[in-house]
C-alpha positions as CSV (number, residue, x, y, z in Angstrom):
1,M,27.0,-79.3,-88.0
2,T,24.4,-76.6,-88.5
3,K,21.2,-77.4,-90.3
4,P,20.5,-75.2,-93.4
5,A,17.7,-72.8,-92.8
6,I,14.1,-73.8,-93.7
7,Q,13.0,-71.6,-96.7
8,V,9.4,-70.7,-97.1
9,G,7.4,-68.1,-99.0
10,V,5.8,-65.3,-97.0
11,H,2.3,-66.7,-97.5
12,E,3.4,-70.2,-96.5
13,A,5.2,-68.7,-93.4
14,K,2.0,-67.1,-92.3
15,T,0.0,-70.3,-92.8
16,R,2.6,-72.5,-91.0
17,L,3.8,-70.0,-88.4
18,S,3.1,-72.2,-85.3
19,E,4.9,-75.1,-86.9
20,L,7.8,-73.0,-87.9
21,L,8.1,-71.4,-84.4
22,R,8.3,-74.9,-83.0
23,A,11.2,-75.7,-85.4
24,V,12.9,-72.4,-84.4
25,A,12.5,-73.3,-80.7
26,G,14.3,-76.5,-81.5
27,G,17.3,-74.5,-82.9
28,Q,16.3,-74.4,-86.6
29,E,16.4,-71.1,-88.5
30,V,13.7,-70.1,-91.0
31,D,14.2,-67.8,-94.0
32,S,11.0,-66.1,-95.3
33,L,11.2,-65.4,-99.1
34,R,9.3,-63.0,-101.3
35,N,9.6,-63.7,-105.0
36,G,12.4,-66.1,-104.2
37,K,14.5,-63.6,-102.3
38,P,15.0,-63.6,-98.6
39,V,13.2,-60.8,-96.7
40,A,13.4,-62.1,-93.1
41,R,15.0,-64.7,-90.9
42,I,13.4,-66.2,-87.8
43,I,16.1,-67.4,-85.4
44,P,16.0,-68.8,-81.8
45,F,15.6,-66.1,-79.1
46,A,18.7,-65.4,-77.1
47,P,18.3,-63.2,-74.1
48,R,20.6,-60.1,-74.0
49,N,23.3,-60.0,-71.4
50,V,22.6,-57.4,-68.7
51,R,25.5,-55.0,-68.3
52,E,26.7,-54.7,-64.7
53,I,27.5,-51.1,-63.6
54,G,30.8,-50.8,-61.8
55,F,32.2,-54.1,-63.2
56,D,35.6,-52.5,-63.9
57,E,35.8,-50.4,-60.8
58,G,39.4,-50.1,-59.6
59,R,40.9,-51.5,-62.8
60,F,42.0,-48.1,-64.2
61,T,42.4,-44.5,-63.1
62,V,41.0,-41.5,-64.8
63,H,43.4,-38.6,-64.2
64,D,42.2,-35.2,-63.2
65,D,43.4,-33.6,-66.5
66,F,41.6,-36.2,-68.6
67,D,39.5,-33.7,-70.4
68,A,42.0,-30.8,-70.4
69,P,42.9,-29.2,-73.8
70,L,45.5,-31.0,-75.8
71,P,49.0,-29.4,-76.2
72,D,49.1,-27.1,-79.3
73,D,51.4,-29.4,-81.2
74,V,49.2,-32.5,-80.7
75,E,46.0,-30.6,-81.6
76,D,47.7,-29.1,-84.7
77,S,48.5,-32.6,-85.9
78,F,44.8,-33.3,-86.3
79,Y,44.4,-30.5,-88.8
80,R,47.3,-31.0,-91.2
């Protein structure tokens, strides 16, 4: 079960930033509020996946006429 986010005012968030960052490092989320309305959420950092070039090599074929003009009847259907 996920813990509800800690909610703090902007001023309090600035004052307690180190403490809140420790909580976030432990998996907790923190909502920063201005006039009682959420303005920001601090969440645990998750590294982005690195995309591997050539991962799908050999899985499909791009035909030589891939970018050839469409037949007139097909192209006309886009403009009806």
